[in-house]
C-alpha positions in Angstrom: 0.0 0.0 0.0 2.1 2.8 -1.3 1.4 6.5 -1.1 2.4 9.2 -3.6 1.6 12.9 -3.7 1.2 14.8 -7.0 1.5 18.6 -6.5 -0.2 19.6 -9.7 -2.8 18.2 -12.2 -0.2 18.9 -14.9 2.0 16.2 -13.5 -0.7 13.6 -13.0 0.4 11.4 -15.9 3.7 10.9 -14.2 2.1 9.5 -11.1 -0.9 7.6 -12.5 -0.9 4.0 -11.5 -3.5 1.3 -12.4 -5.6 0.4 -9.4 -4.6 3.3 -7.1 -7.2 5.3 -5.3 -6.9 8.9 -6.3 -7.8 11.5 -3.6 -8.4 14.9 -5.3 -7.7 17.9 -3.0 -8.7 21.5 -3.4 -8.8 22.8 0.2 -9.5 26.4 -0.8 -12.2 25.6 -1.8 -13.7 23.2 -4.3 -13.1 19.9 -2.4 -14.4 21.6 0.8 -17.4 22.9 -1.0 -18.2 19.5 -2.6 -17.8 17.7 0.8 -20.1 20.3 2.4 -22.7 19.9 -0.3 -23.0 16.2 0.1 -23.2 16.5 3.9 -26.1 19.0 3.5 -28.1 16.7 1.2 -27.0 17.3 -2.4 -27.9 14.2 -4.4 -25.3 14.4 -7.2 -22.7 16.8 -8.6 -21.3 16.9 -12.1 -17.8 18.3 -12.2 -17.0 20.0 -15.6 -13.8 21.7 -16.7 -15.1 24.6 -18.7 -17.7 27.4 -18.4 -19.1 26.4 -21.8 -20.0 22.9 -20.4 -21.5 24.5 -17.3 -23.6 26.9 -19.4 -25.1 23.9 -21.3 -26.2 22.3 -18.0 -27.7 25.6 -16.9 -29.6 25.8 -20.2 -31.0 22.3 -19.4 -32.3 23.6 -16.1 -29.7 22.3 -13.6 -28.4 24.3 -10.7 -24.9 25.3 -11.7 -21.9 26.5 -9.7 -19.2 28.3 -11.5 -16.1 30.0 -10.0 -13.1 31.6 -11.6 -10.3 33.4 -9.8 -12.0 32.8 -6.4 -15.2 34.6 -7.5 -18.7 33.4 -8.6 -19.1 33.8 -12.4 -21.9 36.1 -13.3 -25.1 34.4 -14.4 -24.6 31.2 -12.4 -26.4 30.0 -9.3 -23.6 29.2 -6.9 -19.8 29.8 -6.5 -17.1 27.9 -4.6 -17.9 28.9 -1.0 -18.9 26.0 1.2 -21.4 28.2 2.9 -23.4 28.4 -0.4 -24.1 24.7 0.0 -25.7 24.8 3.4 -29.0 26.0 2.2 -32.1 23.8 1.9 -32.4 24.8 -1.7 -29.6 22.4 -2.6 -31.0 19.3 -0.8 -31.8 16.5 -3.2 -30.5 18.4 -6.2 -28.0 17.6 -8.9 -25.6 20.4 -9.3 -23.1 20.9 -12.1 -19.9 22.6 -10.9 -16.9 24.2 -12.6 -14.0 25.8 -10.7 -10.6 27.3 -11.4 -8.7 24.3 -10.2 -10.6 21.5 -8.4 -12.9 20.3 -11.1 -10.1 20.3 -13.6 -8.1 18.0 -11.3 -11.1 15.7 -11.0 -11.4 15.5 -14.8 -7.7 14.8 -15.1 -8.1 11.8 -12.9 -11.5 10.5 -14.0 -10.0 7.4 -15.6 -8.5 6.2 -12.4 -10.0 3.1 -10.8 -11.4 5.1 -8.0 -11.6 8.9 -7.4 -12.7 10.4 -4.1 -12.7 14.0 -2.8 -10.6 14.9 0.2 -10.8 17.9 2.5 -10.1 18.6 6.2 -13.8 18.5 6.6 -13.9 14.7 6.0 -10.5 13.9 7.4 -11.2 11.0 9.8 -13.6 9.2 7.5 -11.1 9.6 4.6 -8.4 7.9 6.7 -10.8 5.1 7.6 -11.9 4.7 4.0 -8.4 4.5 2.6 -7.4 2.1 5.4 -10.2 -0.3 4.4 -9.4 0.0 0.7 -5.9 -1.4 1.2 -4.7 -0.1 -2.1 -2.1 2.3 -3.3 -3.1 6.0 -2.8 -2.3 9.0 -4.9 -3.1 12.4 -3.5 -3.7 14.8 -6.4 -3.4 18.4 -5.3 -5.3 20.8 -7.5 -2.9 23.7 -6.7 -3.5 27.0 -8.3 -3.5 27.1 -12.1 -1.2 24.0 -12.2 1.2 25.6 -9.7 2.1 24.2 -6.3 0.1 25.4 -3.3 0.6 24.9 0.4 -2.9 24.1 1.7 -3.5 21.1 -0.5 0.0 19.7 0.4 -0.8 20.0 4.1 -3.9 17.9 3.8 -2.0 15.3 1.7 0.7 15.2 4.4 -1.8 14.9 7.2 -3.6 11.9 5.8 -0.4 10.3 4.6 1.1 10.6 8.0 -1.9 8.8 9.6 -1.8 6.0 7.0 2.0 5.5 7.3 2.4 5.6 11.0 -0.8 4.0 12.1 -1.9 1.6 9.4 1.2 0.2 7.6 1.2 2.2 4.4 4.6 3.0 2.9 6.2 5.6 0.7 9.4 6.1 -1.3 8.1 9.3 -2.8 9.9 12.5 -2.0 6.8 14.6 -2.5 5.0 12.5 0.1 7.9 12.9 2.5 7.9 16.7 1.9 4.1 16.9 2.4 4.4 15.0 5.7 7.2 17.3 6.9 5.3 20.4 6.0 2.2 19.2 7.8 4.3 18.5 10.9 5.6 22.0 10.8 2.1 23.5 10.5 -0.2 21.1 12.4 -0.5 23.2 15.6 -1.5 26.3 13.7 -2.3 25.7 10.0 -4.1 29.0 9.8 -1.1 30.9 11.0 1.3 28.8 8.9 -0.6 29.7 5.8 -0.6 33.4 6.7 1.6 34.4 3.8 0.4 31.7 1.3 -0.9 32.9 -2.0 -4.4 31.5 -2.0 -5.1 32.4 1.6 -4.2 36.0 0.8 -6.2 35.9 -2.4 -9.3 34.9 -0.5 -8.6 37.3 2.3 -8.6 40.2 -0.2 -12.1 39.1 -1.2 -13.3 39.1 2.4 -13.5 35.3 2.6 -11.7 34.7 5.9 -14.7 32.8 7.2 -14.2 30.3 4.3 -10.6 29.9 5.1 -11.1 29.1 8.7 -14.0 26.7 7.9 -12.0 24.8 5.3 -9.2 24.2 7.8 -11.5 22.8 10.5 -11.4 19.0 10.6 -14.3 16.6 10.6 -17.2 19.0 10.0 -18.7 16.9 7.3 -18.0 13.1 7.7 -19.0 12.1 4.1 -16.9 11.0 1.2 -17.8 12.1 -2.3 -16.8 9.5 -4.9 -16.8 9.7 -8.7 -19.2 7.3 -10.5 -19.2 7.9 -14.2 -19.8 11.6 -14.8 -21.3 12.1 -11.4 -20.0 12.7 -7.9 -22.2 10.9 -5.4 -22.0 10.2 -1.6 -20.1 7.0 -0.8 -22.3 4.7 1.2 
């Protein structure tokens, strides 16, 4: 049961391994929003890479979430804030979603044998799920426009550390070792550790500090979104 961490969707082809479980991560904020949506009763989500695809779903009458550069795209129903998915209006709905980074990472990995969505919000249940799967794990960080970011890496390191030190997983991957080391440096104050990070500051400038704190709070939404065909659904 080997663990690897891929820091960017652009590098995914270098890490892809038949049979591995891929955990897609976009802490600020797509994977956190998706996890929150399923915890609050969304039925299905359709991750799409482009605004053009999203617009087609809107024309068909779906609720559609669209975010670019951390802001909701004009003309769509929802953005990328987890708080937008706590409303009763999303319960039982199928929502198409496109974001700057997260949905592109999901689409990059969609041919993997199993794709799940990871966030600090579902931390403990994700560890338990991966432990029971007993398969190789690839953490795919969405990053920011194919560049490395810290917050996705911290999550990968946190889960990897639990799997390695508690449940017998292994790694010979330098990016996994780096992720674990960064998590250990930050784990007592991740919010402070990310104080100068690019995306935290990008969100802060948009007055989204509440989103940042929420997305770093473990175990708020103990559900696992999993990709089945073109849909994300809640894992039973």
